[in-house]
C-alpha positions in Angstrom: 52.0 164.0 -28.4 49.9 163.3 -31.5 49.2 159.8 -33.0 50.1 158.6 -36.4 46.9 158.0 -38.5 46.3 154.5 -40.1 48.9 154.1 -42.7 48.8 152.8 -46.4 48.4 149.1 -46.9 46.3 148.8 -43.7 48.8 149.1 -41.2 48.4 151.0 -37.8 51.3 152.4 -35.8 51.8 153.0 -32.2 51.7 156.6 -30.6 54.7 158.4 -31.8 55.6 162.1 -31.6 54.9 164.4 -34.7 58.7 164.7 -35.2 60.9 164.8 -38.3 63.3 162.7 -40.2 65.9 164.5 -42.1 67.4 163.1 -45.3 70.6 164.2 -47.3 70.1 163.9 -51.0 73.6 163.2 -52.4 72.9 164.2 -56.2 70.4 166.9 -55.6 72.5 169.0 -53.0 69.5 169.2 -50.7 68.1 167.9 -47.5 64.5 166.7 -47.3 62.4 166.9 -44.2 59.8 164.2 -43.6 57.0 164.7 -41.1 56.5 161.6 -39.1 52.9 162.0 -38.6 51.9 162.3 -42.2 54.8 160.5 -43.6 55.2 163.2 -46.3 58.0 165.6 -47.3 57.2 168.9 -45.9 60.3 170.9 -46.7 63.4 170.8 -48.9 66.5 172.9 -48.3 69.6 173.7 -50.4 72.9 172.6 -49.2 76.5 172.6 -50.5 77.7 169.9 -53.0 77.1 166.3 -52.5 75.7 166.1 -48.9 76.2 162.8 -47.3 76.5 162.3 -43.4 74.3 164.4 -41.4 73.7 164.7 -37.7 72.2 167.1 -35.1 73.6 168.8 -32.1 72.6 167.4 -28.8 69.8 169.9 -28.4 68.8 169.7 -32.1 69.4 173.4 -32.5 71.7 173.0 -35.5 72.1 170.4 -38.3 75.7 169.4 -39.3 76.1 168.5 -42.8 79.1 166.9 -44.7 79.1 168.6 -48.0 81.7 166.3 -49.5 82.4 168.1 -52.8 82.4 171.5 -51.0 85.1 170.3 -48.7 83.1 171.6 -45.8 80.9 170.7 -42.8 78.1 173.1 -43.1 75.9 174.2 -40.0 72.2 174.6 -40.8 69.5 176.3 -38.7 66.7 173.6 -38.9 64.0 176.1 -38.2 64.6 178.1 -41.4 66.9 175.8 -43.5 69.6 178.8 -43.6 73.1 177.7 -43.6 74.7 179.5 -40.7 78.3 178.9 -41.5 80.9 176.4 -42.7 83.3 174.5 -40.5 86.7 173.5 -41.7 86.5 169.7 -42.4 89.5 168.6 -44.5 89.1 167.4 -48.0 86.1 165.2 -49.0 84.3 164.7 -45.6 81.9 161.8 -45.9 80.9 160.8 -42.5 81.3 162.1 -39.0 80.3 161.7 -35.4 79.7 164.2 -32.7 81.4 163.6 -29.5 79.3 163.3 -26.2 80.6 166.8 -25.2 78.5 168.2 -28.0 81.5 170.2 -29.2 84.0 168.0 -31.1 83.2 166.5 -34.5 85.3 163.6 -35.7 85.2 163.6 -39.5 86.4 161.0 -42.0 88.4 162.6 -45.0 88.0 160.1 -47.8 90.6 161.6 -50.1 93.3 162.4 -47.6 93.5 159.3 -45.2 92.9 161.5 -42.3 90.5 161.9 -39.4 89.9 165.6 -38.7 88.8 166.8 -35.3 86.9 170.2 -35.4 85.8 172.3 -32.5 82.4 173.5 -33.4 82.4 176.4 -31.0 85.8 177.9 -31.9 85.4 176.6 -35.6 89.1 175.5 -35.5 90.6 172.2 -36.5 92.3 170.9 -33.2 93.7 167.7 -34.6 94.3 165.7 -37.7 95.0 162.0 -37.3 96.6 159.8 -40.0 94.5 156.7 -40.6 94.0 154.1 -43.4 93.4 154.7 -47.1 89.8 156.0 -47.9 88.5 156.6 -44.4 84.7 156.6 -44.2 83.0 155.1 -41.0 83.0 157.1 -37.8 81.9 156.3 -34.2 82.5 157.5 -30.7 82.0 155.6 -27.5 79.2 156.5 -25.1 81.8 157.7 -22.5 83.7 159.7 -25.3 86.9 158.2 -24.6 87.4 156.4 -27.9 86.7 157.4 -31.5 86.8 154.9 -34.4 87.5 155.4 -38.0 87.0 152.7 -40.6 89.2 152.7 -43.7 87.8 151.2 -47.0 90.9 150.3 -48.7 93.1 149.4 -45.7 90.2 147.3 -44.4 90.7 148.3 -40.8 89.0 150.0 -37.8 91.4 152.5 -36.3 91.0 153.2 -32.5 91.7 156.8 -31.4 92.2 158.0 -27.8 90.2 161.2 -27.8 92.3 162.7 -25.0 95.6 162.4 -26.8 93.9 162.3 -30.3 96.4 159.5 -31.3 95.8 156.0 -32.6 96.2 153.2 -30.0 95.1 150.1 -31.9 94.3 149.0 -35.6 92.1 145.9 -36.2 91.6 144.2 -39.3 87.9 143.7 -40.7 86.7 142.4 -44.0 86.7 144.1 -47.4 85.6 147.7 -47.6 84.4 148.7 -44.1 81.6 151.3 -44.2 79.8 151.9 -40.9 80.7 151.6 -37.1 78.7 151.7 -34.0 79.5 151.3 -30.2 76.6 149.0 -28.7 75.6 147.7 -25.4 76.7 150.6 -23.5 80.0 150.8 -25.4 81.1 147.2 -24.5 81.1 146.2 -28.2 82.0 147.8 -31.5 80.3 146.6 -34.7 81.8 147.3 -38.2 80.1 146.6 -41.4 82.0 145.4 -44.4 80.3 146.2 -47.6 82.2 144.0 -50.1 83.1 141.4 -47.4 79.4 141.0 -46.8 79.8 140.9 -42.9 79.5 142.8 -39.7 82.5 142.1 -37.3 81.8 142.5 -33.7 84.7 143.5 -31.4 85.1 143.5 -27.6 85.8 147.0 -26.9 88.1 146.4 -23.7 90.4 144.0 -25.6 89.8 145.3 -29.2 89.6 141.5 -30.2 87.1 140.0 -32.5 84.2 138.0 -30.7 81.7 137.4 -33.5 81.2 137.8 -37.2 77.7 138.2 -38.8 77.1 137.0 -42.4 74.0 137.5 -44.7 72.4 135.5 -47.4 69.2 136.7 -49.1 67.1 134.2 -51.0 67.2 134.9 -54.6 69.9 137.5 -54.5 73.4 137.0 -55.8 75.9 137.1 -52.8 77.8 139.9 -54.5 74.8 142.2 -54.1 74.4 141.5 -50.3 76.4 144.5 -49.1 76.0 145.6 -45.5 76.4 149.4 -45.0 74.5 151.3 -42.4 72.8 149.9 -39.4 71.0 151.0 -36.2 69.9 148.9 -33.0 66.5 148.9 -31.6 65.6 149.7 -27.9 67.8 147.9 -25.5 70.2 146.9 -28.3 68.2 143.8 -28.7 67.7 143.9 -32.5 70.1 145.4 -35.2 68.6 146.5 -38.6 71.2 146.4 -41.3 71.0 148.1 -44.7 72.2 145.5 -47.3 72.9 147.9 -50.2 72.0 146.7 -53.7 70.3 143.6 -52.3 67.5 146.1 -51.7 66.8 144.4 -48.3 67.3 145.2 -44.6 68.3 142.4 -42.3 67.0 142.1 -38.7 69.7 140.5 -36.5 69.4 139.3 -33.0 72.2 141.4 -31.1 72.7 138.7 -28.5 73.1 135.6 -30.6 74.3 137.4 -33.9 71.8 135.3 -35.9 69.8 136.9 -38.7 66.1 136.4 -38.0 64.4 138.4 -40.9 65.0 140.2 -44.2 62.7 143.1 -45.2 62.3 144.2 -48.8 62.9 148.0 -49.2 63.9 150.3 -52.0 66.9 150.1 -54.4 70.4 150.3 -52.8 69.5 150.9 -49.3 72.1 152.8 -47.6 71.5 154.3 -44.1 68.6 154.8 -41.7 67.1 156.2 -38.6 64.3 155.6 -36.1 61.6 157.8 -34.9 61.4 158.8 -31.2 60.1 155.5 -29.8 61.8 153.2 -32.4 58.5 151.9 -33.7 59.3 153.1 -37.1 62.5 152.9 -39.2 63.3 155.0 -42.2 65.8 153.7 -44.8 67.6 155.8 -47.4 67.3 154.0 -50.9 69.8 155.8 -53.2 69.0 154.4 -56.6 65.2 154.5 -56.3 65.4 158.0 -54.6 63.0 157.3 -51.9 62.7 156.3 -48.2 61.1 153.2 -46.9 59.2 153.3 -43.7 59.2 150.0 -41.8 57.0 149.0 -39.0 59.6 147.8 -36.4 57.3 145.4 -34.5 55.9 143.8 -37.7 59.1 144.0 -39.5 57.3 145.0 -42.7 57.4 148.1 -45.0 54.5 150.3 -44.7 55.3 153.2 -47.0 57.5 154.6 -49.6 58.3 158.3 -49.7 59.9 160.0 -52.6 62.7 162.4 -51.7 65.7 163.8 -53.8 68.1 162.0 -55.9 70.4 159.5 -54.3 69.3 160.0 -50.6 72.3 159.1 -48.3 71.9 160.0 -44.7 69.1 160.2 -42.2 68.8 162.0 -38.9 65.8 162.2 -36.4 64.7 165.5 -34.9 62.0 165.9 -32.3 59.7 169.0 -32.7 58.0 169.0 -29.3 
């Protein structure tokens, strides 16, 4: 384990592995690799057209990339940056989630109103599930029994039984849902609504709404406060929420659902991921073409890292 050196602006961060954050660049058709020790881009690899969602296999041996305009999920060797092969994905894949079995990918097909399930080993489509119009967000429960698709135009979260690959519930959320995550050991589902400006919290057992989180950034018009991606800190105590063109990340108490802080980042913050010990948070800022590094304990930005055009997704990879 190596230590991060003293950073710009006089901040010092706690011990962290010299690992990597991988960033998909939507308009450059590339992924950028950030070294977490130096906080610099060390590699850039070409991908298919319009890469958005990215995620690693459980052992980090391959990177899955939603190449939306190539209508494929690409499989990359992270050691070499070589595209090993494409997986069938349905039309216009945007986000996906890897099942805990490390084999099945659940993919939102934005143009087809379908969730496609692909077996990464056989490279075959094993199910296509009709959902709402313009599906985007994807999540899967920690026990692997439930998958969620959010549909932007239908304004719903669709609940999928992963054994039967069929819908068993549909729940309304606010306008243009984007991202979904199971939290608190799978007992809650959180769904962000970009135009609605909220996060809806559901009780997973009953699929009923238990809370709604709203945001208000001082000096920013409410129309620009648009929650998109979010991640939760260790123990699911604090949620960090990207608020799109407001150029801020909100810190939310995950127990009380109260907003505690707003952190200024780059322009049109979209998604994010943590380093290994969750002491640093890396946000993708699409319009400014960069990544903001946030000191989680201080809740302050410590560095801006230039990447490609319109960075979209972020994924952590350990190197030790």
